[in-house]
N, C-alpha and C positions, 0 to 999 in steps of 0.2 A: 587354218583348216583343222588342225589337231584339236583345237578348243571346240570346234563345232562337232567333231566326231565324239569328243568326250561328253559334251552336252546330250548328244543323241543317245549315247551308251547310258547315261545317267537317266535320261527319260524312260529308256527301256527298262532299266533296272526298276525304277518306281512303278512302271506298269506291271512288272512281274510281281512286285511286292503287293501291289493292289490286288492282283489276281488271287495271291495267296490268302490276303485278309478276306476276299470274298468266299473262298473255299472254307476258311475258318468259320465265318458267319453262317455259311449254309449248314455246316455241321452243328452249330448252335440251334439253328432253327429245327433241325431234325431231332435234336435231343428234347427241344420243348415240345414238338409235336408227340414224341414218344410218351413224355411225362403227362401230356393232356390225355392221351388215349388210355394210359394207366389210371388216371384219376377218374375217367369216365367209366372204366370197368369196375373200379371200387364203388362208385355211385350206383351202378346197376346192381352190384351184390347188395349194397345196403338197402336199395329200393325193393328187392326181391324179400329181403328179411322183413321189411315193414309190411309188405303185402302179406306175408305169412302171419305176422302178429295180428294184423287187421283181421284175417280170416279167423284166427283163433278167438279173438274178441267177439266177433260176430256169432261164432258157435257158442261162446259162453253165454252170450245175450239170448240165444235161442233156448239154451237149456234153462236159464232163468225164467224165461217166459213160460216154458212147459210146466216148471216147478210152480210158478206163480198160478197157472191154470189150474193144476192139482190142488193147490192150496185153497183156491176159491170153490172148488168142487167140494173139498173136505168141510169148508166153512158152511156150505149149503147144507151138507148132510148133518153137521152139527145143530144147525137151527131146526131141521126137521126133527132131530132127536130131541131137541129142547122142548118141542111141543108135546112129543109123545112122554118125555120123561120129566114132568114138572117137578117131582121130587128131587131129582139130581140137577136142578136149575143152578144151584150156587156153584157147584163144581164145574158145570159146563161154562158158566160166564167166566170163570178164572181161565179155563182152557182157551175161550174165545179171546180173552185178553192177551194170552201168550201168542196166539196165532196172529192177532193184529200187530203185536210188536214185532214178530218176525217178518210179517208182511211190509211193515215200515222199514225194517232193516233192508229188506231186499229192494225196496223202492229206492233208498238212499244208495245202496250199492250200484242199482241199475243207473241211477243218475250219474254217479261216479264214472261208469263205464261209458256213458253217453258223452261226458265231458272229455274224457280220454280220446275217444274216438273223434271228436271235434278237433282236439289238438293234433292227432295224427293226420287228419284231413289237411290241416293248415300246414303242417310239416311237409305232407306230400306235395301241396301246391308249391311251397318255397323251393322243394327240391326240383320241381318241374321247371320253375322259373330259372333257377341256376343252371340246369340243363340246357335250357333255350340259350342263356347268355354264353355258355360254354361252347354250343354248336356255333354260334355267331363268330366267336373268337377263333375257333378252329377254321371256319370258312375264310376268315381274314388271313390266317397264316397259310392256308393252302393257296390263296390267291398270290400271296407274296412268293412261295415256293415255286409256284407255276411261272412267275415272272423271272426267276434266276437263270433258267437255261437261255432265254432271249437275250438277257444282259450279258451272259457269258459269251454267246454267239457274237454279239456286237463287239465285246472286248477282243475276242479272237481275230475278228475282221480288222479291228484297228491295229492290233499287234502285227498282223501280216502286212498291212499297208505301211506301217513303220518300218518293218523289215525289209520291204522292197525299197523304201526311201534310202535306208541305210546302205543297201547293196548298190543302188545307183550312185550314192555319194561316194562309197568306197571306190567304185569303178571310175568316177570322175577324179577322184584323189589320185589314184594310180596314173591316170592320163596326165593330170597336171604335173604330177611328180616327174614323169618322163619328159613332159615340155619344159619344165623348169631346168632340169639337167641339161636338155638340148640347148637352151638360152644361156646357162652358165658356160657350157662348152664353146658356144659361139662367141660369147664375151671374152673368154680367155684367149681365143685364137685371134682376136682383133688386136 
């Protein structure tokens, strides 16, 4: 009977240790969730910075377009002046050459800006995909966290049932002890 009681107490101890392990695991899950939320906040800040850089690039491109339009207007005026000023034709050709080189440089710079913008769009797409994967992982973690209270309730019910069994066994043990003493007493008297 003592061995059965020891076995029951041992099982009860294992259940309590299991309950402690579950509490530790739940704490670990909470910490992971906190880290994921902090990571998401950092990603949002970085994304905001990228949007601001993209806005600045677009504004720069608009300024370049305005400057390019102004240069085209100047070129038109120079051509009209060339017809009027045939004597200064040589000087005006040199100025026109310089303007064309400047326009070429602007076109090259504009192409570089377009390529950077394209790279930024690719980076933003990758960031959105990463954010989507992060949201899926967070949903999985939330589902696991949601299931923990139910598991804990089941464990509590199991422990309560085991406690009732132990109490019943203890009561029977006391009864059997009394009966055994009575039997010993009867045997001694015979």
